[in-house]
DOLUM-645291 format. One line per 5 residues: number of its first residue (from 1); their letters; for each residue x, y, z of C-alpha. Coordinates in Angstrom, 1 decimal, decimal comma. Example, Ala and Ser with C-alpha at 12.3 -4.5 7.8 and 13.67 -1.06 7.14 Angstrom:
1) as) 12,3 -4,5 7,8 | 13,7 -1,1 7,1 .
END
This chain:
1) masas) -12,9 122,1 -74,7 | -10,9 125,2 -74,2 | -10,7 124,7 -70,5 | -9,1 121,3 -70,9 | -6,3 122,6 -73,0 .
6) kpaty) -3,3 123,9 -71,2 | -0,6 126,2 -72,6 | 2,6 124,5 -73,7 | 4,7 126,6 -71,4 | 3,0 125,4 -68,2 .
11) kryta) 5,1 123,5 -65,8 | 4,3 122,1 -62,4 | 5,8 124,3 -59,6 | 7,6 122,1 -57,1 | 10,5 122,4 -54,8 .
16) rntyq) 12,8 120,6 -57,3 | 11,7 122,9 -60,1 | 12,6 126,4 -59,2 | 12,8 129,4 -61,4 | 15,6 131,7 -60,4 .
21) gavpp) 15,4 135,1 -61,9 | 12,2 134,3 -63,8 | 8,6 135,3 -63,4 | 6,9 133,3 -60,7 | 4,1 130,9 -61,9 .
26) aavli) 0,5 131,9 -61,9 | -0,6 129,0 -59,7 | 0,8 127,3 -56,6 | -0,2 123,9 -55,5 | -1,5 123,9 -51,9 .
31) edfva) -0,2 120,4 -51,1 | 3,4 121,2 -52,0 | 3,3 124,5 -50,2 | 2,0 123,1 -47,0 | 4,4 120,2 -47,1 .
36) erahd) 7,3 122,7 -47,4 | 6,1 124,9 -44,5 | 5,0 122,1 -42,1 | 8,3 122,0 -40,3 | 8,3 125,8 -39,7 .
41) agklv) 4,7 125,8 -38,6 | 5,4 123,1 -36,1 | 8,2 125,1 -34,6 | 6,0 128,1 -34,3 | 3,2 126,2 -32,5 .
46) esldh) 5,7 124,7 -30,2 | 7,1 128,0 -29,3 | 3,7 129,4 -28,6 | 2,9 126,6 -26,2 | 5,9 127,5 -24,0 .
51) adtvp) 5,5 131,3 -24,2 | 4,1 133,0 -21,0 | 0,7 134,6 -21,4 | 0,7 138,4 -20,8 | -1,3 139,1 -17,7 .
56) rhlrr) -4,6 140,9 -18,2 | -3,6 144,0 -16,3 | -0,6 144,4 -18,6 | -2,5 144,2 -21,9 | -3,3 147,3 -23,8 .
61) rarsw) -5,3 148,0 -26,9 | -3,2 148,4 -30,0 | -5,7 150,6 -31,8 | -8,3 153,1 -30,6 | -11,9 152,6 -31,4 .
66) rpfgl) -11,9 156,0 -33,1 | -8,5 156,4 -34,7 | -9,5 159,1 -37,2 | -11,7 161,2 -34,9 | -8,9 163,0 -33,0 .
71) lrcra) -8,0 165,3 -35,9 | -11,4 167,0 -35,8 | -10,8 167,8 -32,1 | -7,7 169,8 -32,7 | -8,0 173,6 -32,6 .
76) pvmad) -7,6 175,4 -35,9 | -4,2 176,8 -36,8 | -4,3 180,6 -36,4 | -1,5 182,4 -38,3 | -2,6 185,9 -37,1 .
81) arvvr) 0,3 188,1 -36,2 | -1,4 189,3 -33,0 | -1,8 185,7 -31,8 | 1,8 185,0 -32,4 | 2,8 188,1 -30,6 .
86) rkrnr) 0,6 187,2 -27,7 | 2,1 183,8 -27,4 | 5,6 185,2 -27,4 | 4,7 187,6 -24,7 | 3,2 184,8 -22,7 .
91) yrsia) 6,4 182,7 -23,0 | 8,4 185,7 -21,8 | 6,2 186,2 -18,8 | 6,5 182,5 -18,0 | 10,2 182,7 -18,2 .
96) ttsns) 10,4 185,6 -15,7 | 8,7 183,5 -13,0 | 10,9 181,5 -10,6 | 10,9 177,7 -10,3 | 8,9 177,1 -13,5 .
101) aavla) 9,4 174,6 -16,2 | 9,9 177,2 -18,8 | 12,8 178,7 -16,9 | 14,5 175,3 -16,6 | 14,0 174,6 -20,3 .
106) aeeep) 15,3 178,0 -21,4 | 18,7 178,3 -23,1 | 21,1 181,1 -23,7 | 21,5 182,3 -27,2 | 25,1 181,8 -28,4 .
111) gtgni) 27,1 185,0 -28,7 | 24,5 187,3 -27,1 | 24,0 185,9 -23,6 | 20,3 186,5 -23,8 | 17,8 183,8 -22,6 .
116) rvrvr) 15,8 182,1 -25,3 | 12,5 180,7 -24,3 | 11,8 177,4 -26,0 | 8,4 176,2 -27,1 | 5,9 174,3 -25,0 .
121) khwrr) 7,0 170,8 -26,1 | 10,5 171,4 -24,6 | 9,4 172,5 -21,2 | 6,7 169,8 -21,0 | 9,3 167,0 -21,1 .
126) paill) 9,1 164,6 -18,1 | 12,5 165,4 -16,7 | 11,8 169,2 -16,8 | 8,4 168,7 -15,2 | 9,7 166,5 -12,4 .
131) rahas) 12,5 169,0 -11,8 | 10,1 172,0 -11,7 | 7,6 170,3 -9,4 | 10,1 168,3 -7,3 | 8,9 166,9 -4,1 .
136) gvppl) 12,2 167,7 -2,4 | 11,0 171,2 -1,7 | 10,3 171,7 2,0 | 6,5 171,5 2,7 | 6,3 175,0 4,1 .
141) agtsq) 7,9 176,7 1,1 | 6,2 177,4 -2,2 | 2,6 176,8 -3,2 | 3,1 174,9 -6,5 | 1,8 171,4 -6,8 .
146) kylqt) 4,5 168,8 -6,2 | 4,9 165,8 -8,4 | 6,0 162,3 -7,3 | 8,7 160,4 -9,2 | 6,0 158,1 -10,6 .
151) hiwha) 3,9 161,0 -11,8 | 4,6 160,5 -15,5 | 3,6 156,8 -15,2 | 0,4 157,6 -13,3 | -0,7 160,5 -15,6 .
156) krarm) -1,2 158,1 -18,5 | -3,1 155,4 -16,6 | -5,0 157,1 -13,8 | -7,1 160,1 -13,0 | -5,1 162,9 -11,4 .
161) enlwn) -6,3 165,3 -8,8 | -4,7 168,2 -6,8 | -4,7 167,0 -3,2 | -2,8 168,2 -0,2 | -0,4 170,4 -2,2 .
166) hrlat) 0,4 167,4 -4,5 | -0,6 166,2 -7,9 | -1,7 162,6 -7,0 | -3,4 159,7 -8,8 | -6,9 159,0 -7,5 .
171) hncgl) -8,4 156,2 -9,6 | -6,8 153,6 -11,8 | -8,6 153,7 -15,1 | -8,0 149,9 -15,6 | -9,5 148,7 -12,3 .
176) gvrvl) -13,2 148,6 -11,4 | -14,8 148,2 -8,0 | -14,9 144,4 -8,1 | -11,5 144,0 -9,8 | -10,0 146,3 -7,2 .
181) yrams) -11,3 144,2 -4,3 | -10,2 141,0 -6,0 | -6,8 142,4 -6,6 | -6,4 143,3 -2,9 | -7,9 140,1 -1,5 .
186) rhccm) -6,1 137,6 -3,8 | -3,1 139,3 -5,3 | -1,0 142,3 -4,5 | -1,7 146,1 -4,8 | 0,9 148,8 -4,7 .
191) hdrsy) 0,6 152,5 -3,9 | 3,1 155,3 -4,0 | 2,9 157,0 -0,6 | 5,9 159,2 -1,2 | 3,6 162,2 -0,4 .
196) mqlie) 3,9 161,3 3,2 | 6,1 164,0 4,8 | 9,1 162,9 6,8 | 10,1 164,8 10,0 | 13,4 164,1 11,7 .
201) ifgse) 14,0 164,6 15,4 | 17,6 164,8 16,5 | 18,9 165,0 20,0 | 19,6 163,1 23,1 | 17,3 160,2 24,1 .
206) dsivq) 15,8 162,1 27,0 | 15,0 165,2 24,9 | 13,3 163,1 22,1 | 11,2 161,3 24,7 | 10,2 164,6 26,3 .
211) ilsrc) 9,1 166,0 22,9 | 7,0 162,9 22,2 | 5,5 162,9 25,7 | 4,5 166,5 25,3 | 2,7 165,7 22,1 .
216) gvqkr) 0,7 162,8 23,6 | 2,9 159,8 22,6 | 3,0 157,2 25,4 | 6,4 156,9 27,0 | 6,2 153,1 27,4 .
221) lalsa) 5,4 152,8 23,6 | 8,4 154,9 22,6 | 10,8 153,3 25,0 | 9,8 149,6 24,5 | 12,7 147,3 23,8 .
226) sarsg) 11,7 146,5 20,2 | 11,0 150,1 19,2 | 14,0 151,6 21,0 | 16,4 149,2 19,2 | 15,1 150,4 15,8 .
231) srrfr) 13,9 146,9 14,8 | 10,2 147,8 15,0 | 8,2 150,7 13,6 | 5,3 151,7 15,8 | 2,1 153,8 15,1 .
236) smlya) 0,8 156,4 17,5 | -1,6 159,4 17,8 | 0,1 162,8 17,7 | -1,6 165,5 19,8 | -1,0 169,2 20,0 .
241) cntdq) 1,7 170,3 22,4 | 0,4 170,1 26,0 | -3,2 169,7 24,9 | -5,7 167,0 24,1 | -6,3 168,1 20,6 .
246) lvapv) -5,6 165,4 18,1 | -3,3 166,3 15,2 | -2,9 163,1 13,1 | -1,8 159,4 13,4 | 1,9 159,1 12,7 .
251) lmlwc) 4,5 156,4 12,0 | 7,7 156,5 14,1 | 11,0 154,7 13,7 | 14,1 155,0 15,9 | 17,6 155,0 14,4 .
256) pslct) 19,4 151,9 15,6 | 22,7 153,6 16,5 | 24,2 157,0 17,3 | 24,3 159,5 14,5 | 26,6 162,4 13,9 .
261) krqva) 25,2 165,8 12,8 | 27,2 168,8 11,8 | 26,1 172,1 13,2 | 25,9 175,4 11,3 | 29,3 177,2 11,3 .
266) kesss) 29,3 180,4 13,5 | 30,0 183,8 11,9 | 33,3 185,4 12,6 | 33,4 188,1 15,3 | 36,0 190,4 13,7 .
271) eeeml) 37,2 191,5 10,3 | 40,7 190,0 10,9 | 39,3 186,5 10,8 | 37,7 187,2 7,4 | 40,9 188,4 5,8 .
276) pfvvd) 43,2 185,9 4,1 | 46,9 185,8 5,0 | 49,0 187,5 2,3 | 52,7 187,0 1,8 | 54,7 190,0 0,2 .
281) vgket) 57,1 188,7 -2,4 | 57,9 192,0 -4,0 | 55,8 193,1 -7,0 | 53,3 190,3 -6,8 | 51,1 189,2 -3,9 .
286) apqpd) 50,1 185,6 -3,7 | 47,1 184,7 -1,4 | 47,8 181,7 0,7 | 45,1 179,3 1,9 | 43,4 180,0 5,2 .
291) inmsn) 45,1 178,6 8,3 | 43,0 177,0 11,0 | 43,8 178,9 14,1 | 41,2 177,3 16,3 | 41,9 174,5 18,7 .
296) dedsk) 41,0 170,9 18,2 | 38,3 171,1 20,8 | 36,5 173,9 18,9 | 36,6 171,9 15,7 | 35,2 168,8 17,4 .
301) qdqve) 32,2 170,9 18,7 | 31,0 171,4 15,1 | 29,9 167,7 15,1 | 27,3 166,6 17,6 | 26,4 163,0 18,4 .
306) gwkmw) 22,9 162,0 19,3 | 19,9 159,8 18,6 | 17,6 160,3 15,6 | 13,9 159,5 15,0 | 11,9 159,6 11,8 .
311) vwvhp) 8,2 160,6 12,0 | 6,0 160,1 8,9 | 3,0 162,5 8,8 | 0,2 162,9 6,3 | 0,7 166,0 4,1 .
316) savde) -2,6 167,5 5,2 | -1,4 167,8 8,8 | 2,4 168,3 8,3 | 2,3 172,1 9,1 | 0,4 171,6 12,3 .
321) alsnl) 2,6 168,6 13,3 | 5,8 170,4 12,5 | 4,8 173,5 14,5 | 3,8 171,5 17,6 | 6,9 169,3 17,5 .
326) tlaaq) 9,1 172,5 17,2 | 7,3 174,0 20,2 | 7,8 170,9 22,2 | 11,5 170,9 21,3 | 11,8 174,5 22,5 .
331) qaast) 10,1 173,6 25,8 | 12,4 170,6 26,2 | 15,5 172,7 25,5 | 14,4 175,3 28,1 | 14,6 172,8 31,0 .
336) psgsk) 17,7 173,0 33,2 | 19,0 169,5 32,3 | 17,8 169,4 28,8 | 19,8 169,6 25,6 | 18,9 171,4 22,4 .
341) psvta) 17,0 169,0 20,1 | 16,2 169,9 16,5 | 13,1 169,2 14,4 | 13,4 169,4 10,7 | 11,5 168,3 7,6 .
346) mpglg) 13,5 165,8 5,5 | 12,6 165,6 1,8 | 14,0 163,2 -0,7 | 12,8 159,8 0,7 | 10,4 157,5 -1,2 .
351) flels) 7,6 155,4 0,3 | 6,2 152,4 -1,7 | 3,4 150,4 -0,1 | 2,7 146,8 -1,1 | -0,6 145,3 0,3 .
356) gpkal) -2,2 141,9 -0,2 | -1,7 138,2 0,5 | 1,0 137,9 -2,2 | 3,0 141,0 -1,2 | 6,0 139,1 0,1 .
361) evlar) 5,9 136,7 -2,8 | 6,0 139,6 -5,3 | 8,7 141,4 -3,3 | 10,9 138,2 -3,4 | 10,7 138,4 -7,2 .
366) vvppe) 11,3 142,1 -7,4 | 14,2 142,1 -4,9 | 15,6 138,6 -5,0 | 18,3 137,8 -2,5 | 20,8 137,1 -5,3 .
371) vcrds) 21,0 140,8 -6,2 | 21,6 141,9 -2,6 | 25,0 142,4 -1,1 | 26,1 139,8 1,3 | 25,3 140,7 4,9 .
376) aatrl) 23,3 139,4 7,9 | 20,2 141,2 6,7 | 20,6 139,6 3,2 | 20,8 136,1 4,8 | 17,7 136,8 6,9 .
381) wrqvs) 15,9 138,1 3,8 | 16,8 134,8 2,0 | 15,2 132,9 4,8 | 12,1 135,1 4,8 | 11,6 134,9 1,1 .
386) sacgg) 12,0 131,2 0,9 | 9,7 130,6 3,9 | 7,0 132,9 2,5 | 7,1 131,3 -1,0 | 5,4 128,0 0,0 .
391) arvvp) 3,4 128,9 3,1 | 1,7 131,9 4,6 | 4,5 132,9 7,0 | 4,6 136,6 7,8 | 7,3 138,4 9,9 .
396) phgav) 6,2 140,2 13,0 | 4,2 143,4 12,6 | 6,4 146,4 12,2 | 9,7 144,5 11,8 | 12,4 146,4 10,0 .
401) laiql) 14,9 144,9 7,6 | 17,6 146,9 5,8 | 19,1 145,5 2,6 | 21,5 146,9 0,0 | 21,0 146,3 -3,7 .
406) eesvl) 23,3 146,6 -6,7 | 22,6 149,8 -8,7 | 22,5 147,8 -11,9 | 19,3 146,0 -10,8 | 17,3 149,2 -11,3 .
411) nqckt) 17,9 149,2 -15,0 | 16,4 145,7 -15,4 | 12,6 145,9 -15,6 | 12,3 142,1 -16,3 | 11,6 140,2 -13,1 .
416) aglaa) 11,7 136,5 -12,3 | 8,7 134,3 -13,0 | 6,3 132,9 -10,5 | 7,8 131,4 -7,4 | 6,3 128,0 -8,1 .
421) grqpn) 9,8 126,4 -8,4 | 11,0 128,1 -5,2 | 11,1 125,5 -2,4 | 10,6 126,6 1,2 | 13,5 126,5 3,5 .
426) qgdhg) 13,9 123,0 5,0 | 15,8 124,2 8,0 | 14,2 125,4 11,2 | 15,2 129,0 10,6 | 11,7 130,4 10,3 .
431) sewla) 10,9 129,8 13,9 | 13,8 131,8 15,1 | 12,9 135,1 13,4 | 9,2 134,5 14,0 | 9,8 134,2 17,8 .
436) rwpdq) 12,3 137,1 18,1 | 13,3 139,5 15,3 | 17,1 140,1 15,3 | 18,5 143,5 16,3 | 21,4 143,7 13,8 .
441) vqqch) 19,5 143,8 10,5 | 18,1 147,3 10,4 | 21,3 149,4 10,1 | 21,7 151,2 6,7 | 23,2 154,3 5,2 .
446) lwdtf) 19,8 156,0 4,7 | 20,1 157,5 8,1 | 23,2 159,5 7,0 | 22,5 160,2 3,3 | 19,9 159,6 0,6 .
451) smqdg) 22,4 159,2 -2,3 | 23,0 156,0 -4,3 | 26,8 156,2 -4,8 | 27,7 153,0 -3,0 | 24,5 151,1 -3,8 .
456) ldvll) 20,8 151,3 -3,1 | 19,8 151,0 0,5 | 16,2 149,9 1,1 | 14,3 149,6 4,4 | 11,6 146,9 4,4 .
461) vfrgg) 8,9 147,4 7,1 | 6,6 144,4 7,3 | 2,9 144,6 8,3 | 1,1 141,6 9,8 | -2,4 142,7 9,3 .
466) gkiad) -4,0 140,5 12,0 | -7,5 139,4 11,2 | -7,6 141,4 8,0 | -4,3 140,1 6,7 | -5,7 139,9 3,1 .
471) caagv) -5,8 143,7 2,8 | -3,7 145,1 5,7 | -0,7 142,7 5,5 | 2,1 143,7 3,3 | 5,5 145,5 3,1 .
476) dmilp) 6,5 149,2 3,1 | 9,7 150,0 1,1 | 11,6 153,1 2,3 | 14,2 154,1 -0,3 | 15,7 157,2 -2,0 .
481) agach) 13,2 159,1 -4,1 | 15,4 158,8 -7,2 | 15,0 155,1 -7,3 | 11,2 155,0 -6,8 | 10,3 155,1 -10,5 .
486) klwlr) 12,5 152,2 -11,5 | 11,6 150,0 -8,6 | 7,9 150,9 -9,3 | 8,3 149,4 -12,8 | 9,8 146,2 -11,4 .
491) cyfag) 6,9 145,8 -9,1 | 4,4 146,5 -11,9 | 5,9 143,9 -14,2 | 6,0 141,4 -11,3 | 2,2 141,5 -11,1 .
496) craig) 1,3 144,3 -8,8 | -1,9 146,3 -9,4 | -1,4 150,0 -9,0 | -4,0 151,9 -7,0 | -4,6 155,6 -6,3 .
501) vrdrh) -5,6 157,6 -3,3 | -9,3 157,2 -3,8 | -8,9 153,5 -4,5 | -7,0 153,0 -1,3 | -9,7 154,9 0,6 .
506) sllsd) -12,4 152,7 -0,9 | -10,5 149,5 0,1 | -10,2 150,7 3,7 | -13,9 151,6 3,7 | -14,6 148,1 2,4 .
511) aalpe) -12,8 146,7 5,4 | -14,6 149,2 7,7 | -11,2 150,9 8,7 | -10,8 154,6 9,2 | -8,3 156,6 7,1 .
516) fpfdf) -6,8 160,0 7,8 | -8,0 162,7 7,1 | -11,4 161,5 5,8 | -12,6 159,8 9,0 | -11,0 162,1 11,5 .
521) pdtqa) -13,5 165,1 12,0 | -11,9 166,0 15,3 | -8,7 167,2 13,6 | -7,9 170,4 11,7 | -7,0 168,4 8,6 .
526) gqkqs) -10,3 166,5 8,8 | -12,2 169,8 9,0 | -10,4 171,1 5,9 | -11,1 167,9 4,0 | -14,8 168,0 5,0 .
531) aqegs) -15,1 171,7 4,0 | -13,6 170,9 0,6 | -16,0 168,0 0,0 | -18,9 170,2 1,2 | -18,0 172,9 -1,3 .
536) esrar) -17,8 170,4 -4,1 | -21,2 168,9 -3,0 | -22,8 172,4 -3,1 | -21,3 173,0 -6,5 | -22,9 169,8 -7,8 .
541) fqrrp) -26,1 170,8 -6,2 | -26,2 174,2 -7,9 | -26,0 172,7 -11,3 | -28,9 173,1 -13,7 | -31,7 172,2 -14,2 .
546) pakrp) -33,1 173,0 -10,8 | -35,7 170,3 -11,1 | -33,0 167,6 -10,6 | -32,0 169,0 -7,2 | -33,2 167,0 -4,2 .
551) nfdll) -35,3 169,0 -1,7 | -33,4 168,2 1,5 | -35,9 170,2 3,6 | -38,7 168,1 2,3 | -36,8 165,0 3,2 .
556) gihsp) -35,9 166,3 6,7 | -32,1 166,1 6,3 | -30,0 168,2 8,6 | -26,6 168,2 7,0 | -26,8 167,3 3,3 .
561) hlldw) -23,5 168,8 2,1 | -21,3 169,5 5,2 | -21,6 167,4 8,4 | -22,7 169,8 11,2 | -21,2 168,2 14,3 .
566) rilaa) -22,5 171,1 16,4 | -26,0 169,5 16,3 | -24,7 166,6 18,3 | -22,5 168,6 20,7 | -23,8 170,0 24,0 .
571) eddqq) -22,2 173,3 23,3 | -23,3 175,3 20,2 | -20,1 177,2 19,9 | -17,9 174,1 19,6 | -16,2 174,0 16,2 .
576) rpkvc) -14,7 170,6 16,3 | -16,3 167,5 17,8 | -14,7 165,9 20,8 | -14,1 162,2 19,9 | -13,0 159,8 22,5 .
581) rtsql) -10,2 157,7 21,0 | -9,1 155,0 23,4 | -7,2 151,7 23,1 | -8,8 148,4 22,6 | -7,8 147,4 26,1 .
586) vllsq) -9,8 150,3 27,6 | -12,8 149,4 25,5 | -12,7 145,8 26,8 | -11,9 146,5 30,4 | -13,6 149,9 31,1 .
591) prrcf) -16,6 150,4 28,7 | -18,6 152,5 31,1 | -15,8 155,1 31,1 | -16,1 155,4 27,3 | -19,9 155,6 27,4 .
596) shpgl) -19,8 158,4 29,9 | -17,7 160,6 27,7 | -19,4 163,9 26,9 | -18,4 163,8 23,3 | -18,5 161,2 20,5 .
601) lpvtv) -17,2 157,7 20,0 | -15,7 156,4 16,7 | -17,7 153,4 15,5 | -17,7 150,9 12,6 | -21,1 150,5 10,9 .
606) rsaar) -22,5 147,3 9,4 | -25,8 147,0 7,7 | -28,2 144,6 9,4 | -30,5 144,1 6,3 | -30,8 145,8 2,9 .
611) gmprg) -29,4 149,3 2,7 | -25,9 150,7 2,2 | -24,6 153,6 4,3 | -22,8 156,1 2,1 | -20,8 159,2 3,0 .
616) kchly) -22,7 161,8 5,1 | -25,3 159,1 6,1 | -27,3 160,1 9,2 | -27,6 157,8 12,2 | -30,7 157,9 14,4 .
621) rpsve) -31,6 156,5 17,8 | -34,3 153,8 17,8 | -37,3 154,3 20,1 | -38,5 151,9 22,8 | -41,1 150,5 20,5 .
626) dlnrl) -38,4 149,6 17,9 | -36,4 147,8 20,6 | -39,5 145,9 21,7 | -40,2 144,9 18,1 | -36,6 143,7 17,8 .
631) napgl) -37,2 141,3 20,8 | -40,7 140,3 19,6 | -41,5 136,6 18,9 | -40,6 135,6 15,4 | -37,5 137,8 15,1 .
636) gnpgg) -34,1 136,3 15,4 | -31,9 133,7 13,8 | -33,8 130,7 12,5 | -32,7 127,2 13,5 | -33,5 125,3 16,7 .
641) hgrge) -36,8 127,1 17,2 | -40,1 126,8 15,4 | -41,5 129,6 13,3 | -43,0 132,3 15,5 | -41,3 131,1 18,6 .
646) srpmr) -39,3 133,5 20,7 | -35,5 133,1 20,8 | -33,4 135,2 23,1 | -30,6 137,2 21,4 | -27,3 135,6 22,0 .
651) lpsrd) -24,2 137,7 22,8 | -22,6 138,6 19,4 | -19,0 138,3 18,7 | -16,7 141,2 17,8 | -16,4 140,1 14,2 .
656) qppal) -20,0 139,2 13,2 | -23,1 141,0 14,5 | -26,3 139,1 15,1 | -29,0 138,8 12,5 | -32,3 140,7 12,8 .
661) gppev) -34,5 138,3 10,9 | -36,9 139,2 8,1 | -36,3 142,9 7,1 | -40,1 143,4 6,4 | -40,9 143,6 10,1 .
666) lrlee) -38,4 146,4 10,8 | -39,4 149,0 8,2 | -39,6 152,7 8,9 | -40,1 155,6 6,5 | -39,8 159,4 7,1 .
671) prhts) -43,0 161,3 6,2 | -42,6 164,1 3,7 | -42,4 167,6 5,3 | -44,9 169,2 2,9 | -44,4 172,6 4,5 .
676) yrlrr) -41,1 172,8 2,8 | -42,4 172,3 -0,8 | -40,9 174,8 -3,2 | -44,2 175,8 -4,6 | -45,7 176,6 -1,2 .
681) rraee) -42,6 178,5 -0,2 | -42,6 180,5 -3,4 | -46,3 181,3 -3,0 | -45,9 182,5 0,6 | -42,7 184,5 -0,4 .
686) vetrk) -41,1 183,7 2,9 | -37,7 185,4 3,1 | -36,7 184,1 6,5 | -36,2 180,4 6,8 | -38,7 178,5 9,0 .
691) aevaa) -37,7 176,4 12,0 | -36,3 173,0 10,9 | -38,8 170,1 11,2 | -37,2 167,4 13,3 | -37,2 163,8 12,0 .
696) irplv) -39,3 161,1 13,6 | -36,2 159,7 15,3 | -33,5 161,8 17,1 | -30,2 162,3 15,3 | -27,2 160,8 17,1 .
701) gfvts) -24,3 160,5 14,6 | -23,0 160,5 11,1 | -21,2 158,2 8,7 | -18,0 159,7 7,3 | -17,1 156,9 4,8 .
706) gsfsy) -19,2 154,0 3,7 | -20,1 151,8 0,7 | -21,0 148,2 -0,1 | -18,5 145,9 1,3 | -17,5 142,8 -0,7 .
711) rhgcg) -15,7 141,5 2,3 | -18,7 141,4 4,6 | -21,4 141,0 1,9 | -23,3 144,1 3,1 | -23,0 147,8 3,5 .
716) agvga) -20,2 148,9 5,8 | -18,6 152,2 6,9 | -17,0 154,3 9,6 | -18,5 157,1 11,6 | -19,0 158,7 15,0 .
721) vvagv) -22,0 158,5 17,5 | -22,8 160,3 20,7 | -21,2 158,3 23,6 | -24,1 158,8 26,0 | -26,6 157,4 23,6 .
726) lgdlv) -24,6 154,2 23,1 | -24,5 153,7 26,9 | -28,2 154,2 27,2 | -28,9 151,7 24,5 | -26,6 149,1 26,1 .
731) qqsgg) -28,6 149,5 29,3 | -32,0 149,3 27,6 | -31,1 146,2 25,7 | -30,3 144,4 28,9 | -26,7 143,5 27,9 .
736) agdvp) -23,7 143,3 30,1 | -22,3 146,8 30,5 | -18,7 145,5 30,9 | -18,5 143,9 27,4 | -18,5 146,0 24,2 .
741) rwiwl) -21,1 144,7 21,8 | -22,9 145,6 18,6 | -25,6 148,2 19,1 | -28,6 148,7 16,8 | -29,3 152,1 15,2 .
746) warnt) -31,4 153,5 12,3 | -29,6 154,9 9,3 | -30,8 157,0 6,4 | -29,0 158,4 3,4 | -29,3 162,1 2,5 .
751) tslvy) -31,5 161,5 -0,6 | -33,9 158,9 0,8 | -36,9 158,7 3,1 | -36,4 155,0 4,1 | -34,7 154,1 7,3 .
756) fpvwv) -32,7 150,8 7,4 | -31,2 149,1 10,5 | -27,4 149,0 11,1 | -25,2 147,6 13,7 | -22,5 149,9 15,2 .
761) qclpd) -19,5 148,9 17,3 | -16,9 151,1 19,1 | -13,6 151,4 17,2 | -10,3 151,6 19,0 | -7,7 154,2 18,0 .
766) dqgfg) -5,0 151,6 17,0 | -7,0 150,4 13,9 | -5,5 151,1 10,5 | -2,0 150,6 9,1 | -1,0 154,1 7,9 .
END
């Protein structure tokens, strides 16, 4: 057969029979090839077993699902001369504006001295953009949107939005709702809060305390031993000067030692002081350097020693806070025994926030003690990092630690692996700094300058978190703004999940904690934020087609777009609601005082059955029949009693509200207000609006932020309710008036007719961590 015959030139290809410089054979035996490559394949498999797997949040797709569809989306190239002329004129107009990226990217033409405007790709470079939209500009100057140092990183991975005169990241495109909660409750999340504005108060100790007391800050809080030494950062509510109008919650930190500040040089009073001394040497005159004719005492007066305090304010309230602090400083300086304090805005300081149960573990890998310069703070940081590596040991809430890093560390994005091999400290050092935080570990050069010439100074502020340690516990890093981007990359490669502004707000709503300015309707910043959200809601409502718009008059909703707090107030001309924000001690010891307040009380909302309170959800007061049905036989927690037997409601704890029983019993639905049908109103051609039809239950409050809580397993949120109604319900329920407890209300979303029961509880003003 022809197939059995082989050519005479065929030779078996083996490793011993090689053909150098000849044509390779037409066939290769698989057995020999595998035998030759078995050793290399074994090494490859062995190396893959020891290689670290890339975390899921660091993986990226190598190829788009539509790689060839982007070309069709490009605009056609127009070679018209008029278009080219229009573009050139546009570049010239851009170049004439001040503080723009085109001006910074412009170059001078050689030989002529004229300015040459470069093309768009040059003035869209990251360095030019960050320089044009630098956050170091004072907050009261300019109207352009400011960029953070991590803006270029966020612009590729998150949705950006113009908020509070900044271009901020709102949502991380790689984190969903459940993944976001899992990252916060099990891992570590990081957020760039460099948009927080820093205000510096300089002066004597008495003048600073007078400024704070005039703005509503308690004197015992500002002069406590831990806060005054600079070892603790404290949180307080800042009010308008000499009034009870709330401005914003602020973070305050004392400088641990005296600082020296140079005053502005005074102008000369005569022309003789302005002229230089000239020596006549004949034909030529040689100007000599100025001679200091002033005394030593006058030169010493240019430098003033005093104390310094840093105040972090949200950018939406920085104008109001700065004006009130300045007014308080002027009033403090007008006193007979008062000095002249100064209040200035200090740009150029970064703020990175790490939150989650593994925040300290991640920070120990990002900033290991080996890269820190030797000092008492570094030795303490070595003890803290070693103790937190094995057990859940957290430093005291608000404790401040200052460390100094080598500048070469910022250029290394690769961080150490997991701290599994790190052994906890065997000595009894942890009990010392847990019992009393040292006072000599918070001094750094950041109080004098923000430069990084002699190293990178970082202030670490620890947060305990309390009962919600899985989301509120963490570390705040205060450092120069120029090092934020590089340290951000080190945290990202160490396993942190980056979150935006809206992501952080949703996490706080999940934990039923208020956040400024979304949940503070009694402030000017909260009113502006609510008005902006109301305009956006109206814009969405006006979209076409009209048939998809809900008829809020038919549903009986009072405030579908903008929460009208004047409905709940006794006075109709009141613009802002009066919210009683007291401490937790007052809520526990004097609840009747809070319930007798003429305004509103901030509350946390928890769903008692099915139903999820969303933003702008309406809260209604239950009737006497509803309360009787709540205490009827068959309702209550099962267990210990037979079915249908009555069980008295036990006093609930502050963490968990009582259960209502089967939700089918407590069901209420709003009837349709047919007089507000669109067809009927069009047929009647009524130009004036009819009187609003009241709902079947009286309106007593609103929910400012709410969603489904994965932490509590039900709907949760934050809102405000009329204080007098809560006091009446406490008396009607027969509970003790001296113990704050959960109070039952009806809730209804703006697009629904169904009421669902919720539990509300008074919220103290010291909740939240920023």
